[in-house]
C-alpha positions, 0 to 999 in steps of 0.5 A: 500499499501506497501511504505523502520567499536634490535639493540645493540650499540657495544662498544669497550670494551666489549667482544663479546663472553662474551654477547653471554654467558650472552645470553645464560644464560638468555635464559636457565633461563626464559624457567625454568621459564616459565615452572615453572609457568606452560607457556607450551601449557599443561596448564589448560584452561583460568576461563569462564567469566560469561556473563553480564545481564541486567533486564528490566521491563515494566508496563502496565497501564490503566487509569480510569476516575478519574486518577487511574491508574489501572493495563492492562493485556490484553497485551504481550510482544514479545523480538525480534531479530535484525531482529525482530524474536521473541526470547521469548513471555512474559505476565503481572503479576496481576499487569500489569509488564513484568519483564526478563532478557536479556544479551542485554543491548539494546532489541527489543521488540513488545507489542500488546494490546487489544484497545477500544476506545468510542464506536468503535470496539475492536481492536489491538495496537501493539507498537515496539521499537528498541535497546530500554533501559533496564535500563529504567523502561518502561511504557504502557499506555493503552486505552479500554473504555469498561473495564475502571473499575470506582469503585474506582471513586467518580464523581459529575456534576452539573452547576458552576457558575461565576460571573465576571467582565463586559464583553461582545463579549464573544469568547474563554472559558476554562475549565480543566474539560468536561462541554456540554455547556456555558450559557451567562445570562448576562454582569456579569455572565455565567453557564458551563452546567453539568461540571463533575469533579472526584476524587479517593474515600476518596482523596482531589477534583482535581483543575480545572479551568474555564475561559472567554475572551471577551470585557469590556466597553471599548472595551478592551479584556479581561479575567478572570478565577477562580479555584476551587479545592473542595466540589461542594456542592450545584447543582449549584457552584457558583464562582467568577472570580477573575484570570484575564489575560494580554494581551501579543501582538504576533510578526507579520507574526507569524503562527496558534498555540494552547497554554496551560498550564500545573498545577498539571499535568493538562492541563489548558487554552488551546486556539487556536490562529489564524494566524491574531492574533495580541495578546493573552491573558495569565492568569499569576496571579496565581503562580502554574502553571508549565509548558507553552506549544504552538505547531505550524504545517505547512502543506506543501500539503494535497490532500484530494483524498479517495483513495490517501489521502497526508498530508505533513506537519512540527511541533513545539513544545515548552515547558517552565517555561517561557510563553514568550519562549513558544510563539515563536512556528513556524514550518519550513515554508521551502519545504524539497526537498524529499516533492517537488514532486512524485518521491521523495517522493516515495523515503520515501515509506516503502518498501515490506520488511519493510525497510524505510529510510527517510535520504532525508528529515531530518538527524534526530535522529528517526523516528515514523512509525504508520501503521493504517489497519482493520483486521477481528476477527477471533472469531466475523467474523467483522471488527477491527480496528489495529494501529502498531506503531514503534519507531525506527532509521531515516533508518532501518525496521518496523516489519509488516513482523514478525511473532508474535504468536497469531496474524499472522491474523491480516495482508493478501495482502489485506490489506489496510494502511494508514501510517503515517511517522513522523521524531522528532529531539529534540533540547536538543539530537542527541542521538538515546539512548534519543530518545528511552528513552523517548519514552518508559516512556515520562518522560523527560522534557528537551528532550520536552522542544523545538520538531521539527518534519516532517511528511507525511501521505499517505492513 
């Protein structure tokens, strides 16, 4: 469903006739000067100005299992006009880099990339940016599991055996590395089974963390953990969990939220905190934490009907170098007027021409519209998933009606859409240019320190 600026003071001592004579002489002198300088209409045309040009660059990458950034070239870029009509189509070079010049400092463009996840069929991901900054080096992070090249990766799968302080009734285990499960041998020994660790061949092993939270002999909640950043050597790696957690009491009536730490670009100690929890165990005895991040969501309404799904919600994400700041996360609980009834929600629907207006929901600078649907692969005649994401202003047009040469077959009158509309506000800025630049390369940590959003999903 397709749902959206000469007065002259006379003195007695001055002769009027003398004044008129002086004026005539002056006028004649001015005319002669103008003719000498080419002041007449027959002069030459002014020197034409050279239009200013802006260089735009976008790098398309695919990340393999050991974190190596590889070029991704199964993608095309459509440079588009204000109405999303195509101006030019570009392909990347062998390094996955698009590079061109334009007379416009801000541009519209759409990326059309092959996409494949897990054991699902190959499909397409399209991403459109409205008035993106040409001065911002853009990055596209592709996903195509079937063609990822792990040639340069060295991976090992082994068990990690932890010796730790006495912990019984273990209710929480974490690892920054993937593992199958944990065997609790006794209250002082636990084994993480089939842990997979990967590195780029010849480089250092990445830093990984392992932690457990439970009760000690005095029924007090404690946590123990360890960092490992070296060759895993034997078939079972043995380590002593010397990292300890501290208890941080939470505010009354806090919401359920998730919490994690970022260390050397990886996520560590990720836990889910229930609304009924009165405290949280924070691993902070180490001094290598870069950021603490907490995320909370509040669902206003959810209708799980198969053919008429609806969910409205709010969300807040706080990222900080100070863990206590991140723990103050709280999604908005007041239901916006635009969510209160079906008639109000219908005003948020995307119109048949692709236009939308979310200003009745919130006066935020940016809207992110994600449209998921299925299309028929013209080569195999099989169903393939398609996702189209648009980053634009709070009111605008999604380019689903735009003609993209070579992709006309993706949408037809029978397409069934699942639409995810989200409006975003950063505490650091109310300027749209800051938002579009962030989503072009996801690099500004200040921007994402405090993000608030509303979301409505319809099917």
